[in-house]
C-alpha positions in Angstrom: -19.8 53.2 -83.4 -22.3 51.5 -81.1 -25.8 50.3 -81.0 -27.9 50.0 -77.8 -29.1 46.5 -77.1 -31.1 46.3 -73.9 -31.0 48.8 -71.1 -27.4 49.4 -70.2 -25.9 47.1 -72.9 -24.2 48.2 -76.1 -22.4 46.6 -79.0 -19.4 47.9 -80.9 -20.2 47.6 -84.6 -17.0 49.3 -86.0 -14.1 51.1 -84.6 -11.3 52.4 -86.9 -8.6 55.1 -86.7 -6.9 56.3 -89.9 -3.4 54.8 -90.1 -1.6 58.2 -89.8 -3.4 58.8 -86.4 -2.9 55.3 -84.9 -0.8 54.7 -81.7 -1.9 58.1 -80.2 -4.6 56.9 -77.8 -7.5 58.0 -80.0 -9.3 54.7 -80.0 -8.7 54.2 -76.3 -10.1 57.6 -75.6 -13.2 57.0 -77.8 -13.9 53.7 -76.1 -13.5 55.1 -72.6 -15.6 58.2 -73.2 -18.4 56.7 -75.2 -19.0 53.2 -73.9 -20.7 52.7 -70.6 -22.4 49.7 -69.0 -22.0 46.3 -70.6 -20.4 46.3 -74.0 -20.1 43.4 -76.5 -18.1 43.1 -79.7 -16.5 40.6 -82.0 -13.1 40.5 -83.6 -11.5 38.1 -86.1 -9.6 35.3 -84.5 -6.5 36.4 -86.4 -6.7 40.1 -85.4 -4.2 39.9 -82.6 -3.8 43.7 -82.6 -7.5 44.3 -81.9 -7.6 41.5 -79.3 -4.6 42.9 -77.5 -6.1 46.4 -77.6 -9.4 45.4 -76.1 -7.8 43.1 -73.6 -5.7 46.1 -72.4 -8.9 48.0 -71.8 -10.3 45.3 -69.6 -12.4 43.3 -72.2 -12.7 39.6 -71.5 -12.9 37.0 -74.2 -16.2 35.0 -73.8 -16.5 32.6 -76.7 -15.7 31.9 -80.3 -18.2 32.0 -83.2 -16.9 29.7 -85.9 -17.3 30.9 -89.5 -18.7 34.3 -88.3 -16.8 36.3 -90.9 -16.7 35.7 -94.7 -14.1 36.6 -97.2 -12.1 35.0 -95.8 -14.1 32.6 -93.7 -13.0 33.0 -90.1 -14.2 32.7 -86.6 -15.0 35.6 -84.3 -13.9 36.1 -80.7 -16.7 37.5 -78.6 -15.5 40.0 -76.0 -17.4 41.7 -73.1 -16.7 44.7 -70.9 -18.6 46.1 -68.0 -18.1 49.6 -66.6 -20.1 51.4 -63.9 
């Protein structure tokens, strides 16, 4: 799920919950239990569900990376979170 970058920084590479288990708090629990320090991730600009989810956990949108995703070509929103 994550990769350590430098010191106390991590990056979320993938996070998914099977459709039949969604809306039960599983992803929120995983994020809260596993991720510590400064965490970065990218989501597709059009993925309003993921953006709302991460915003609800305190992630802040930092920037946009145009053309980051292929098939279809789309920009990525870079998010950052910091916990103690």
